C-alpha positions as CSV (number, residue, x, y, z in Angstrom):
1,X,20.4,-11.2,22.4
2,X,20.1,-7.9,23.0
3,X,16.8,-6.9,25.1
4,X,15.5,-3.4,24.5
5,X,13.8,-1.5,26.2
6,X,12.0,2.2,24.8
7,X,10.5,4.8,27.4
8,X,9.8,8.5,27.3
9,X,6.7,8.3,25.2
10,X,3.6,10.7,25.7
11,X,1.0,13.4,25.4
12,X,2.7,16.7,24.0
13,X,0.8,19.8,22.3
14,X,2.0,20.2,18.8
15,X,5.5,21.8,18.6
16,X,6.1,20.9,21.9
17,X,9.1,18.4,22.7
18,X,10.0,14.6,23.5
19,X,13.2,12.8,24.5
20,X,13.0,9.1,23.3
21,X,15.2,6.5,25.6
22,X,16.2,3.0,24.8
23,X,18.2,1.1,27.3
24,X,19.6,-2.1,26.0
25,X,20.4,-5.4,28.0
26,X,23.8,-5.4,26.8
27,X,27.2,-3.2,25.7
28,X,25.8,-1.4,22.2
29,X,29.1,-0.9,21.2
30,X,29.1,-3.1,18.4
31,X,25.6,-3.2,17.5
32,X,26.1,-1.7,13.6
33,X,22.0,-0.5,12.9
34,X,20.2,0.6,16.0
35,X,17.3,2.6,14.5
36,X,13.9,4.5,15.9
37,X,11.0,2.7,13.2
38,X,6.9,3.9,14.3
39,X,4.0,2.3,13.6
40,X,0.4,5.3,13.2
41,X,-3.1,3.1,13.7
42,X,-3.8,1.6,10.5
43,X,-0.2,2.4,8.7
44,X,2.6,0.2,8.8
45,X,6.5,0.2,10.3
46,X,8.1,3.1,8.9
47,X,11.7,3.8,9.1
48,X,12.5,6.9,11.3
49,X,16.0,7.7,12.0
50,X,18.6,4.9,11.9
51,X,22.1,5.2,13.6
52,X,25.1,3.4,13.1
53,X,28.3,1.9,15.1
54,X,31.2,4.1,12.6
55,X,28.3,7.7,13.5
56,X,26.8,7.9,10.3
57,X,22.9,8.9,10.5
58,X,19.8,8.8,7.8
59,X,16.9,10.2,8.4
60,X,13.1,10.0,6.8
61,X,11.6,12.9,5.1
62,X,8.9,13.7,7.7
63,X,11.6,13.7,10.3
64,X,14.7,15.4,8.7
65,X,16.1,19.2,11.3
66,X,13.3,18.2,13.8
67,X,14.6,14.8,14.9
68,X,17.8,13.6,15.9
69,X,19.5,9.8,16.9
70,X,21.9,9.5,19.0
71,X,23.4,7.4,21.0
72,X,25.7,7.0,24.3
73,X,27.6,3.8,24.3
74,X,28.8,3.8,27.5
75,X,24.6,4.2,28.8
76,X,24.4,1.2,26.2
77,X,21.3,3.6,25.1
78,X,19.9,5.3,21.9
79,X,17.9,8.3,22.6
80,X,15.2,9.7,19.9
81,X,15.0,13.9,20.1
82,X,12.1,15.1,19.1
83,X,11.0,18.7,18.5
84,X,8.8,20.7,16.7
85,X,6.2,17.7,16.7
86,X,3.6,17.5,14.1
87,X,0.1,15.8,14.5
88,X,1.4,13.7,12.7
89,X,4.1,12.2,14.3
90,X,1.5,10.4,17.0
91,X,2.8,6.6,16.4
92,X,3.6,4.3,18.4
93,X,8.0,4.2,18.2
94,X,10.1,0.7,18.3
95,X,13.8,1.0,19.2
96,X,15.7,-1.4,16.9
97,X,18.8,-3.6,17.2
98,X,20.6,-5.5,14.4
99,X,24.0,-7.1,14.5
100,X,25.4,-10.4,13.0
101,X,21.9,-11.3,11.0
102,X,19.7,-10.6,13.7
103,X,16.7,-8.0,14.7
104,X,15.3,-6.9,17.7
105,X,12.9,-5.0,18.7
106,X,11.6,-3.1,22.2
107,X,7.9,-3.0,23.1
108,X,7.2,0.1,21.7
109,X,6.5,3.5,23.3
110,X,3.4,5.4,22.3
111,X,3.9,8.8,21.6
112,X,0.6,11.1,21.0
113,X,0.3,15.2,19.7
114,X,-2.4,17.1,20.3
115,X,-3.6,20.2,19.0
């Protein structure tokens, strides 16, 4: 079992930056996949960024070159650095972990980008 708690969301103007944090209740060193998803009103939840414990990353096309996912195993935390935010980035952002066939989700943090 692992509990995930997101923080760092808020209101930001278009073009601004935010950094989301996902704190895990235990070591994430052995967790195969950690990721950020988002869900905008009326839309399906979508993968934003994925980090695997072999160091590889993958991004949605819409956020590539603007967002960066990173993992700090010492702090049991995964980050999502979001730069050059756009109105369409407004959503609830969820932290995700997958290990040994089990999936875990955080409660989500709201990101609102204003014009």
